[in-house]
N, C-alpha and C positions, 0 to 999 in steps of 0.2 A: 660795472659791465658796460655802461653807456659809451664811454670814450673808446674802449677796445672794440666794441661793435661798430662804432662810427668809423674807426680806422680801417677795420676789415671791409666795411661797405665801400669805403673810398679806394679800396684796392690794395691796401698794405698786406702783403703776404709774409713778411719777415717776422723774426722773433720779437716778442715784447717782454721786456723785463719790467718789474714793478719795484720802484724805490718807495718804500712805505714808511710813514711816520710811526705806524703801529704794525710791524711785520707779523706778529702772531695773529692779528685779525685778518690780515691779507692772506696769510698762508691758509687759514681756515676757509676763507672765501674761495681761494684757488682749489682747495679740495672739494668744496661743494659745487663749484661751477667750472668743471674742466673744459667746458665748451669755449671758455674765454681764451684758452690757449696761452696763458701766461707761462713763460719759460722759467723764470726765476723770480722769487720775491727777495729783495735785498733790503738791508738796513740802509739808512741814508749814508752812513759812513762807507759801507761797501760800495754803494752806488757812486759816491764821490771818487773812490779809488778807481773804479772801472771807467768813469768818465774822464778822469785825469789821464788815463792811458789811451784815450781816444776810442773807447769801445762802443760808441753809439753814433748813429746817424742823426738822431734828434733826441733832445732831452725836453720833456714836456711836463708841466704842472697842470693837473686837471682836477676838476671838481671843487671841493671845498677848502683846499689848503691855504688859500689867501685869507681865510677867516680864522686861522689857527692862532694859538698863543705865540708870544714873541720867540720863545726858544725854538719852536718848530719852524717859525718863519726864518730864523737864522740858519737852521739846517738847510732849508730850501735855498736860501741865498747862497750858502756855501756850495750847494750842488750847481746852481746856475753860474756861479763864479768859476768853478772848475770847468764847466762846459764852455764858457766864454774863453778861458785860457787855452783850452784844447781846440778852439775854433769849431765847436759843435753848435749847430743852430739850437736856439731855445724857443719854446712856445708856451704860452699860457692859454689853455683851452677850456672853455665852459666854466670858468671860475666866477664866483661872486666876490664882491669886495665889501668889507664892512664887518662889524662896526668900526668906525674910525674915531680918533680924537681922544681916546683915553690913555694912549701911550705914544709919545713922539718917536720912540725907538721902533715901535711896531709899525707905525705909519711910514717911517723912513725905510724900513725893510721892504714893505709892500711897494713903495715907490721905486726902490732900486730894482726889485724883481721885474716891475713893469718896464723899466729902462733897459734891462738886460734882455728882455724878450724880443725876439725877431718877429714872431707872429703872435698877436694877442687877440683872442676872441673871448669876450666876457659874456656871462649868461643873461644879463639883462641891462636895460638902459640906465637903471638906477646905479648899477655898479660902474658903468662907464662915466656917468655924471659925477659920482664920488671921486673917481680916479682923476678926472679933469679938474674939478673944482677944489677938492681938499688935498690931493696929492700933486697937483700941477702937472699931471701927465699930459704930454703933447704929442705922443706917438700915434701911429695908426692903430686903430682897434675896431674890430667888428663886434656885433652883438648877435648871438644865436642862443637858442634855448639850451639849457644845460643838457648835455648828452645823457646824463643819468635820468632826467625826467622823460626824455624821448624814449629811452630804452625801457623804463618802467611802464610807460604807457603802451608801448608795443607788446610787452610781455603780458600786460593785463588784457589787451585786445586778443592776443593769440590764445590765451587761456579761456577766453569767454567770460562773460559776467556770471558770477556765482550768486545765487539768490541770497538776499540779505539775511534770511533766517538761518542760512547755512554758514554764516561767517562769524568768526571770533576776532575780536580786537585785542591785540597784545600791546601793552605800553612797556617799552623796553628802554633801558639806559645802557650804553656801552660800558663794559668793564674798564675801569680806569686803573691800570696797574700802579700808577704813581700815587694814587689816592688810597686804594684798597689793598694793594699788593706790596706795600712798602716793605722792603727787606727780602722780597721773593725774587728769584731769578725769573727771566722771561719765560722759561719753560714751566716753572711752578705756577706762575700767574695764569 
């Protein structure tokens, strides 16, 4: 919700579609948080097709995707490549970078995403330093707090502090359909 809230606060009133690496999770979030105003949740492949047809004013990668496994990074790289071919501006907004160094292909994909980005705002100085030193990124980049952190803090403040004795801690792990749902369709997972 952080980036969408930031876009709305900056004055963006148009539609927002979400290209998701895990569409079933994003669809659930959309149902739980209609205030975000997400028009469509698309698979990366569907988003690439829409982008290829010039369907967007901007294609942005936001939050944690630059820390994804290699196959998901290749999906994002395909999306940015389609956007570039369609002459659609590309942005990396509020992303962290790392860990690096355990896969040259992964590091190269992140470096290429940074090269294709027209506007780059990373979530911390450590990420910018990694981009510059390990990925040899020489483009312009800003550093701002991750919009998700800003949003979560504003939500916490808006709700007010709940007394500690009235709070339950839940330790969760996201459902990984590729691990636990092998052989299931997306709907079954």
